[in-house]
N, C-alpha and C positions, 0 to 999 in steps of 0.2 A: 449732414452727410459729407464727411470729409473724404478727400481723395486719398487712396493709398499711395505710398511713397514711390512705387514703381511707375504708376500712371502719371504722377506729378513730375517725376524726373523725365519721363518721355516727352511730356508736353513742353517742359522747360527747355529740353535739348532741341526740340523742333523749332521753337519760336524765339529762342534767345539770340541776342545780337552778338554776344561773345560768350566765352566759357564762364560759367558761374553767374550768369545774368538772371536774376529772378525778379527784378523790380521794374523792368521796362514795361511800357504800356501793352506791348504785344503779348508778353508772357502773362500779365495780369488779366487781360481780356480773354486769352485762351483758357486760363485756369477757371475763370468765372463761368465761361461758356460751358465747360465740361461739368462743373458743379451744378449749373442751372439745368442742364439736360438730365443729369442723374436725379436731381430733386423733382423734376417734372415727371419722370417715370415713377418715382415713389408716390407722388400725389395722385397719379392715375389709379393706383391701387388703394391708397388710404385717403379717401376723399375728405374725411373729417379731421385731418391732421392740420389744424389751423395754425399752430405755432410754426410748423415747417413752411406753410404757405406764406406767413409773414416774412420768414427768412428768405424765401424765394423772391418775394417782391423787393426786399432790400438789396439782394444780389443783382437783380435786374436793374435797379436804379443805379447801383454802383458801376455796373458795366456800361450803362448808358452814359454816365458822366465821364468815364474813362475813354469811351469811344468818341465823345464830343471833343475832349481834349486832344486826343491823338489825331483826329481828323483835321483840326486846326494846326497842329504842329507839323505833320508830314502826311499830306494827302495821298501821295502815290503808295506809300507803305500801308496806309489805312485801307485803300482799295484792295491791295493784295491780301491783307489780313482778312477782310470780310469775305473775300472769295474763298480763301482756304478754310475758313470756319463755317461757311455756308450761311452767313447772316445777311440781313437786308439793310439797305441804307435808304432812309426816307427822303 
């Protein structure tokens, strides 16, 4: 489930540190969160789509690793990001 270019550009513009920034942890976490939520909705309808379920689990793991890195690097920005995205911190 790829994001369309308009949605992706909107997310990048909202979370980017500067113009053209697509590699910062904030942007990557935000894009993964959007893809995870879209794929979760897909799996609610198609319960036996096991290949998409595996992809979902891989994306969740990738986001978890990025969040752990970002939390150690800049804690205040991390707190702001999870509040904006509506995520939980353990």
